[in-house]
C-alpha positions as CSV (number, residue, x, y, z in Angstrom):
1,M,-109.1,6.1,-51.8
2,N,-108.3,2.7,-52.9
3,N,-111.1,2.5,-55.3
4,L,-110.4,5.8,-57.3
5,T,-110.3,5.0,-61.2
6,L,-109.0,6.7,-64.2
7,K,-112.5,6.2,-65.6
8,Q,-114.0,8.2,-62.9
9,L,-111.5,11.0,-63.4
10,R,-112.4,11.1,-67.0
11,Y,-116.1,11.2,-66.2
12,V,-115.5,14.2,-63.7
13,D,-113.6,16.0,-66.3
14,A,-116.4,15.5,-69.0
15,L,-119.1,16.8,-66.5
16,A,-117.1,19.8,-65.6
17,R,-116.7,20.6,-69.3
18,Q,-120.3,19.7,-70.4
19,G,-122.1,21.1,-67.2
20,H,-124.8,18.6,-68.0
21,F,-125.1,14.7,-67.2
22,G,-126.5,13.9,-70.5
23,R,-124.1,15.7,-72.5
24,A,-121.2,14.4,-70.4
25,A,-122.5,10.8,-70.7
26,E,-122.6,11.3,-74.5
27,A,-119.0,12.5,-74.8
28,S,-118.1,9.6,-72.6
29,A,-119.7,6.9,-74.6
30,I,-121.8,5.6,-71.8
31,T,-125.4,5.9,-70.3
32,Q,-126.4,8.7,-68.1
33,P,-127.4,6.6,-65.2
34,A,-124.0,4.8,-65.5
35,L,-122.0,8.2,-65.4
36,S,-124.2,9.5,-62.4
37,M,-123.5,6.3,-60.4
38,Q,-119.7,6.7,-61.2
39,I,-119.7,10.3,-60.0
40,R,-121.9,9.5,-56.9
41,D,-119.6,6.5,-55.9
42,L,-116.5,8.9,-56.3
43,E,-118.0,11.6,-54.1
44,A,-118.9,8.8,-51.5
45,E,-115.4,7.5,-51.7
46,L,-114.0,11.2,-51.1
47,G,-116.5,11.9,-48.5
48,T,-117.5,15.4,-50.0
49,P,-119.2,16.4,-53.0
50,L,-117.5,17.4,-56.4
51,F,-120.4,19.1,-58.0
52,E,-123.4,21.3,-57.0
53,R,-126.5,20.1,-58.7
54,G,-129.2,22.7,-59.6
55,A,-132.3,22.4,-61.2
56,R,-130.6,23.6,-64.6
57,Q,-127.1,23.9,-64.0
58,I,-124.2,21.6,-62.7
59,R,-121.2,23.5,-61.2
60,L,-118.1,22.3,-59.4
61,T,-117.7,22.9,-55.6
62,G,-114.7,24.6,-54.4
63,F,-113.2,21.3,-53.5
64,G,-114.3,20.0,-56.8
65,E,-112.4,22.7,-58.6
66,E,-109.2,21.7,-56.7
67,F,-109.7,18.1,-57.4
68,L,-110.4,18.7,-61.1
69,A,-107.1,20.4,-61.5
70,R,-105.1,17.5,-59.9
71,A,-107.2,15.1,-61.9
72,R,-106.4,16.7,-65.2
73,D,-102.8,16.6,-64.3
74,I,-103.0,12.9,-63.9
75,L,-105.0,12.3,-67.1
76,R,-102.4,14.3,-68.9
77,A,-99.6,12.3,-67.5
78,V,-101.4,9.0,-68.4
79,D,-101.9,10.3,-71.9
80,E,-98.2,11.0,-72.2
81,L,-97.4,7.5,-71.2
82,S,-99.3,6.5,-74.2
83,D,-97.6,9.0,-76.3
84,M,-94.1,7.7,-75.1
85,A,-95.2,4.3,-76.4
86,R,-96.2,5.7,-79.7
87,A,-92.8,7.6,-80.0
88,A,-91.0,4.4,-79.2
89,Q,-92.4,2.8,-82.3
90,T,-90.5,2.5,-85.5
91,G,-92.9,4.6,-87.5
92,L,-96.0,7.0,-86.7
93,A,-99.0,5.1,-85.9
94,G,-102.1,5.3,-83.6
95,R,-104.4,8.3,-82.8
96,L,-103.2,11.7,-83.8
97,R,-105.4,14.4,-82.6
98,I,-105.0,17.7,-84.7
99,G,-106.4,21.1,-84.1
100,V,-107.1,23.6,-87.0
101,I,-108.4,27.0,-87.1
102,P,-111.5,27.5,-89.4
103,T,-109.8,29.9,-91.8
104,I,-107.4,27.0,-92.8
105,A,-109.2,23.7,-92.2
106,P,-111.5,23.6,-95.2
107,Y,-108.7,24.5,-97.8
108,L,-105.5,22.9,-96.4
109,L,-106.9,19.7,-94.7
110,P,-108.0,17.7,-97.8
111,A,-104.5,18.0,-99.3
112,V,-102.7,17.2,-95.8
113,I,-105.0,14.3,-94.7
114,G,-104.5,12.6,-97.9
115,D,-100.7,13.1,-97.9
116,L,-100.5,11.8,-94.2
117,A,-102.6,8.9,-95.0
118,R,-100.3,7.9,-97.7
119,A,-97.3,8.4,-95.7
120,Y,-98.3,7.1,-92.5
121,P,-101.1,4.5,-93.1
122,G,-101.0,3.4,-89.4
123,L,-102.1,7.0,-88.3
124,D,-105.8,7.4,-87.1
125,I,-106.3,11.1,-87.7
126,H,-108.8,13.0,-85.6
127,V,-109.6,16.6,-86.6
128,R,-110.8,19.4,-84.3
129,E,-111.8,22.6,-85.9
130,T,-112.1,25.8,-83.8
131,V,-110.6,29.2,-82.8
132,T,-106.9,29.6,-81.8
133,P,-107.7,30.3,-78.0
134,K,-109.5,26.9,-77.6
135,L,-106.8,25.1,-79.4
136,I,-104.2,26.4,-77.2
137,R,-106.2,25.4,-74.2
138,E,-107.1,22.1,-75.4
139,L,-103.4,21.5,-76.5
140,S,-102.1,22.6,-72.9
141,E,-104.7,20.3,-71.3
142,G,-103.5,17.3,-73.4
143,R,-106.7,16.9,-75.4
144,L,-104.7,17.7,-78.6
145,D,-101.5,16.6,-79.8
146,T,-100.8,19.3,-82.2
147,A,-102.6,22.3,-84.0
148,I,-102.2,24.3,-87.1
149,V,-102.7,28.0,-86.4
150,A,-101.5,31.4,-87.4
151,L,-98.1,32.4,-85.8
152,P,-97.1,33.6,-83.4
153,V,-99.0,32.1,-80.4
154,S,-96.2,33.1,-78.0
155,E,-96.9,30.6,-75.3
156,P,-93.8,29.4,-73.5
157,A,-94.9,25.8,-73.1
158,L,-95.6,25.4,-76.7
159,E,-93.2,24.6,-79.7
160,E,-93.9,26.7,-82.8
161,V,-92.8,25.6,-86.3
162,A,-93.5,27.8,-89.3
163,L,-94.8,26.0,-92.1
164,F,-95.5,28.7,-95.0
165,S,-96.9,32.3,-95.4
166,E,-99.5,33.6,-97.4
167,D,-101.2,37.0,-98.4
168,F,-104.6,38.5,-97.8
169,V,-106.4,39.4,-100.9
170,L,-109.4,42.0,-101.1
171,V,-112.7,40.6,-102.2
172,R,-115.1,43.4,-103.9
173,P,-118.3,43.4,-105.8
174,G,-117.8,42.1,-109.3
175,E,-118.7,45.7,-110.8
176,D,-115.7,47.0,-108.8
177,A,-113.3,45.0,-110.8
178,E,-111.9,47.9,-112.7
179,K,-111.5,50.3,-109.9
180,P,-108.1,51.1,-108.5
181,V,-107.0,48.8,-105.5
182,P,-107.5,50.9,-102.4
183,D,-104.7,51.7,-99.9
184,R,-105.2,51.3,-96.1
185,E,-106.7,54.8,-95.7
186,S,-109.2,54.2,-98.3
187,L,-109.9,50.8,-97.0
188,R,-110.7,52.2,-93.5
189,E,-113.6,54.2,-95.0
190,M,-115.4,51.3,-96.5
191,R,-117.9,48.9,-95.0
192,L,-115.6,46.1,-94.0
193,L,-117.0,42.6,-93.5
194,L,-114.8,40.5,-91.2
195,L,-115.3,37.3,-89.3
196,E,-116.9,37.5,-85.6
197,E,-114.8,38.1,-82.4
198,G,-112.5,35.2,-81.6
199,H,-111.0,34.6,-84.8
200,C,-107.3,35.5,-85.0
201,F,-107.9,36.3,-88.9
202,R,-110.2,39.2,-87.8
203,D,-107.5,40.7,-85.6
204,Q,-104.9,40.3,-88.5
205,A,-107.4,42.3,-90.8
206,L,-108.1,44.8,-88.3
207,S,-104.2,45.3,-87.6
208,F,-103.6,45.8,-91.4
209,C,-106.2,48.4,-91.7
210,S,-105.2,50.2,-88.5
211,L,-108.6,49.7,-87.0
212,P,-109.4,49.3,-83.3
213,A,-111.1,46.0,-82.2
214,S,-114.1,47.8,-81.2
215,R,-114.8,49.4,-84.6
216,P,-118.4,50.7,-85.0
217,R,-121.1,50.3,-87.3
218,E,-119.1,50.2,-90.6
219,I,-117.8,46.6,-89.7
220,L,-120.2,43.6,-90.1
221,D,-119.4,40.2,-88.5
222,G,-119.7,36.9,-90.4
223,S,-119.4,33.4,-88.9
224,S,-117.4,32.1,-91.8
225,L,-115.3,33.2,-94.9
226,S,-118.1,31.8,-97.2
227,T,-120.7,33.9,-95.5
228,L,-118.4,37.1,-96.1
229,V,-117.7,36.4,-99.7
230,Q,-121.5,35.9,-100.3
231,M,-122.2,39.1,-98.7
232,V,-119.8,40.8,-100.7
233,G,-121.3,39.3,-103.8
234,A,-124.7,40.7,-102.5
235,G,-123.0,44.4,-102.6
236,I,-123.1,44.8,-98.8
237,G,-119.5,45.5,-98.6
238,V,-115.8,44.4,-99.1
239,T,-113.6,41.7,-97.2
240,L,-110.2,40.4,-96.9
241,I,-109.6,36.4,-97.1
242,P,-106.4,34.4,-97.2
243,E,-105.1,33.4,-100.6
244,M,-105.6,29.6,-99.8
245,A,-109.3,30.4,-99.7
246,L,-109.7,31.9,-103.0
247,A,-110.4,28.9,-105.2
248,V,-113.1,27.5,-102.9
249,E,-114.9,30.6,-101.7
250,T,-115.1,32.9,-104.9
251,R,-116.3,30.2,-107.5
252,S,-119.8,30.9,-107.0
253,A,-120.0,34.5,-106.0
254,N,-120.3,37.6,-108.1
255,V,-117.0,39.1,-106.7
256,S,-113.8,40.5,-108.1
257,I,-110.4,40.0,-106.5
258,A,-107.8,42.7,-105.9
259,R,-104.2,42.1,-104.7
260,F,-102.5,44.8,-102.6
261,G,-99.1,46.0,-104.2
262,A,-96.2,46.9,-101.6
263,A,-96.4,45.5,-98.2
264,P,-99.5,43.4,-98.6
265,P,-101.1,41.8,-95.4
266,R,-99.7,38.5,-94.8
267,R,-99.9,35.8,-92.2
268,T,-97.6,32.8,-91.3
269,I,-99.1,29.5,-90.8
270,G,-97.6,27.1,-88.3
271,M,-97.8,23.9,-86.3
272,I,-97.8,24.0,-82.4
273,W,-97.4,21.4,-79.9
274,R,-96.3,21.0,-76.2
275,R,-92.6,21.2,-75.6
276,S,-92.9,18.6,-73.1
277,S,-94.6,16.0,-75.5
278,P,-93.0,12.6,-76.1
279,L,-94.1,12.9,-79.6
280,S,-92.2,16.1,-80.5
281,E,-89.9,14.2,-82.9
282,R,-92.6,12.7,-84.7
283,L,-94.7,15.9,-84.8
284,G,-91.6,17.4,-86.5
285,Q,-92.1,14.8,-89.3
286,I,-95.7,15.6,-89.4
287,A,-94.9,19.3,-89.9
288,Q,-92.6,18.4,-92.6
289,A,-95.4,16.7,-94.5
290,V,-97.9,19.5,-93.9
291,R,-95.4,21.9,-95.2
292,G,-95.1,19.8,-98.3
293,A,-98.7,19.6,-98.9
294,A,-99.1,23.5,-98.6
295,E,-96.2,24.0,-100.9
296,A,-97.8,21.8,-103.5
297,M,-101.2,23.6,-103.1
298,Q,-99.6,27.0,-103.6
299,R,-97.6,25.9,-106.7
300,A,-100.9,24.5,-108.2
301,E,-102.5,27.9,-107.6
302,I,-99.8,29.8,-109.4
């Protein structure tokens, strides 16, 4: 197999992820015919197909699954060579791929990106916003350099660095402003609006209320904190949101804010990255910059 190339491995990876030649070509920034030809040439070189091509679906063959696992190991190793080169530089420069969960990204990123751009003008920052399980998978596969998530993630291969903690606050309809703050037992009896499954913030809210993940009809799901707050403003129920989201999400909604007294629900936000990453030392510096931006934001909210 003297003619196998890294580009072909990346095309196989893209097609396996997308399950569609057109989307894989778009993700790879080449034309669909060119990608198809590269895949066919590789399969001819290997002497066996990597993909089953159906009318509506593309899927890996058994050999293709084994090949892809090895190909991803190779691609990750190649990416780490690039990381080694960046780590050897005197300052932080080049592409930095940061993942962020949706309940952090809109509120923390504006401050963080600005601070990082000023401190490290050579950085080319790429942001990926999605839920924690996807970020962990993409980080493990080498498609992200680091991620900002709620801790702990408890993955042995990942380094965790705590950045800051924040309380959850209760958002109620505006007319409830003078009512007593409910305790956990009372909250369990209310119509609670939560993010849809897959968001760690949902699990944290359920844990505080001592509710099972499969709570019946009293819980309604939303796709974003903004949606939840607007639903509360319409009188549909109550919700919990992180303190950092207050200024953005409640400014245009007819809602009231209540803070819990003793032992309020809290979360710890941190940065994670692969322990094996050559950029570990540099990412520690990034974590310090993110912590500074978050602390400045918290002070401004007091």
